[in-house]
Structures are given as structure tokens and as C-alpha cells.
C-alpha positions as CSV (number, residue, x, y, z in Angstrom):
1,X,-43.6,-5.8,-15.3
2,X,-39.8,-6.3,-15.2
3,X,-37.5,-4.4,-12.9
4,X,-33.8,-3.9,-13.7
5,X,-31.4,-2.8,-11.0
6,X,-28.1,-1.4,-12.1
7,X,-25.4,-1.6,-9.5
8,X,-21.6,-1.1,-9.4
9,X,-19.3,1.9,-9.9
10,X,-20.3,2.4,-13.5
11,X,-23.8,3.2,-12.5
12,X,-23.4,4.9,-9.1
13,X,-21.0,7.6,-10.3
14,X,-18.0,6.1,-8.4
15,X,-16.2,5.1,-11.6
16,X,-14.5,8.5,-11.8
17,X,-12.7,7.9,-8.5
18,X,-11.7,4.4,-9.6
19,X,-10.3,5.6,-12.9
20,X,-8.5,8.5,-11.2
21,X,-6.8,6.0,-8.8
22,X,-5.9,3.8,-11.8
23,X,-4.2,6.7,-13.5
24,X,-2.2,7.6,-10.4
25,X,-1.2,4.0,-9.9
26,X,-0.2,3.7,-13.6
27,X,1.9,6.8,-13.5
28,X,3.7,5.6,-10.3
29,X,4.3,2.1,-11.7
30,X,5.7,3.4,-15.0
31,X,7.9,5.9,-13.2
32,X,9.2,3.2,-10.9
33,X,10.0,1.0,-13.9
34,X,11.9,3.9,-15.5
35,X,13.9,4.5,-12.3
36,X,14.8,0.8,-12.2
37,X,15.8,0.9,-15.8
38,X,18.1,3.9,-15.2
39,X,19.7,2.1,-12.3
40,X,20.2,-1.1,-14.3
41,X,21.9,0.9,-17.1
42,X,24.2,2.7,-14.7
43,X,25.0,-0.5,-12.8
44,X,26.0,-2.2,-16.1
45,X,28.0,0.7,-17.5
46,X,29.8,2.6,-14.7
47,X,33.3,1.0,-14.3
48,X,34.1,2.3,-10.8
49,X,30.7,3.1,-9.2
50,X,30.4,5.3,-6.2
51,X,27.0,5.2,-4.5
52,X,26.4,9.0,-4.3
53,X,25.0,9.6,-7.7
54,X,22.7,6.6,-7.7
55,X,21.4,7.5,-4.3
56,X,20.3,10.9,-5.8
57,X,18.1,9.2,-8.4
58,X,14.4,9.4,-7.5
59,X,10.9,9.9,-8.7
60,X,9.2,13.2,-8.0
61,X,5.8,14.6,-9.0
62,X,5.9,17.7,-11.2
63,X,2.8,19.2,-12.8
64,X,0.8,16.1,-12.3
65,X,3.4,13.8,-13.9
66,X,5.9,11.4,-12.2
67,X,9.4,12.5,-13.2
68,X,12.7,10.6,-12.7
69,X,15.6,12.9,-12.0
70,X,18.9,13.1,-10.2
71,X,18.1,16.0,-7.9
72,X,20.2,18.4,-10.0
73,X,23.5,16.8,-9.3
74,X,26.0,19.1,-10.9
75,X,27.8,16.4,-12.9
76,X,24.5,14.7,-14.0
77,X,24.5,16.2,-17.5
78,X,28.1,15.0,-18.0
79,X,27.2,11.4,-17.0
80,X,24.1,11.5,-19.3
81,X,26.2,12.9,-22.2
82,X,24.3,16.2,-22.5
83,X,26.9,18.4,-20.7
84,X,29.0,21.0,-22.5
85,X,32.2,19.1,-21.6
86,X,31.1,15.9,-23.3
87,X,31.9,17.4,-26.7
88,X,35.5,18.3,-25.6
89,X,36.3,14.9,-24.0
90,X,36.3,11.3,-25.1
91,X,33.6,10.5,-22.6
92,X,30.3,10.8,-24.4
93,X,28.1,9.8,-21.5
94,X,26.0,6.8,-20.5
95,X,22.7,8.1,-21.8
96,X,21.0,6.2,-18.9
97,X,18.0,8.4,-18.8
98,X,17.4,8.4,-22.6
99,X,17.9,4.6,-22.8
100,X,15.9,4.0,-19.6
101,X,13.0,6.1,-21.0
102,X,13.1,4.2,-24.3
103,X,13.1,0.8,-22.6
104,X,10.2,1.8,-20.3
105,X,8.2,3.2,-23.2
106,X,8.4,-0.2,-24.9
107,X,7.1,-1.9,-21.7
108,X,4.3,0.4,-20.6
109,X,1.6,-2.1,-21.7
110,X,3.3,-4.9,-19.7
111,X,3.8,-2.6,-16.7
112,X,0.1,-1.5,-16.6
113,X,-1.5,-4.8,-17.5
114,X,-2.1,-5.8,-13.9
115,X,-3.5,-2.4,-13.1
116,X,-5.9,-2.5,-16.1
117,X,-7.1,-5.9,-14.9
118,X,-7.8,-4.6,-11.5
119,X,-9.5,-1.6,-12.9
120,X,-11.8,-3.7,-15.0
121,X,-12.6,-5.9,-12.0
122,X,-13.4,-2.9,-9.9
123,X,-15.7,-1.4,-12.6
124,X,-17.7,-4.5,-13.3
């Protein structure tokens, strides 16, 4: 007679909690990278920076997602280039959020790779 004992999170039902924690960590890591990308773009493009706007950039949880925003700063849409005044002025905006999002989307695999490795290690 042979006895097989299965142990570990996959077999004890604890895998759901491990996967849930991975998803939260992954969302936080990707949002943090997006925030860093927006800061980098603004730092490189703003000619005469004042610290106020950049201090308002943060990550907040909305409907289960991590969202990068500027806390509703009134001139935020103008800086981004989506405000109504951008069409009437030469300033077309920095598009920092759009570009930061695109850069981050291209790096999601690299950002989450260490988290996936930890997940696999915890599950096996």
C-alpha cells in the first residue's frame, strides 16, 4: 500500500488568499510605477517647476483599482492637455498621464515578474 500526502497552499485551500495578496501587490506595484513615470515626464518637461502640482500626485484606490490622479487640481486638465483652454492657446499640454500610462503598460511584465516568482514559490 502506498500513501501520498499532499501539502502546501494548493492543497490546503490557502491558495486563494495567496493569489488575492499577489493581485493586490501587483496592482500597487504597477500603480507605483505609473506614478513614478508621470513624475519623470513632468520633471523632464516642466521648464519652471513649482512643487505644488507634483505634491498632489498620488495613488488612490477606486472601485478595487489603484488609480493615479492629481487630487482634482483645477489646472490639472490644462497641464495634461485635455482642458478647454488648450485648444485656444499654444500650450498643448504635457500628456504626462497618457504617456506615463503607455510607458507603464509596456513594463507590466517586468514590474510584476518578482511578484510572480514569489507567488510561484509560495504556491509550491
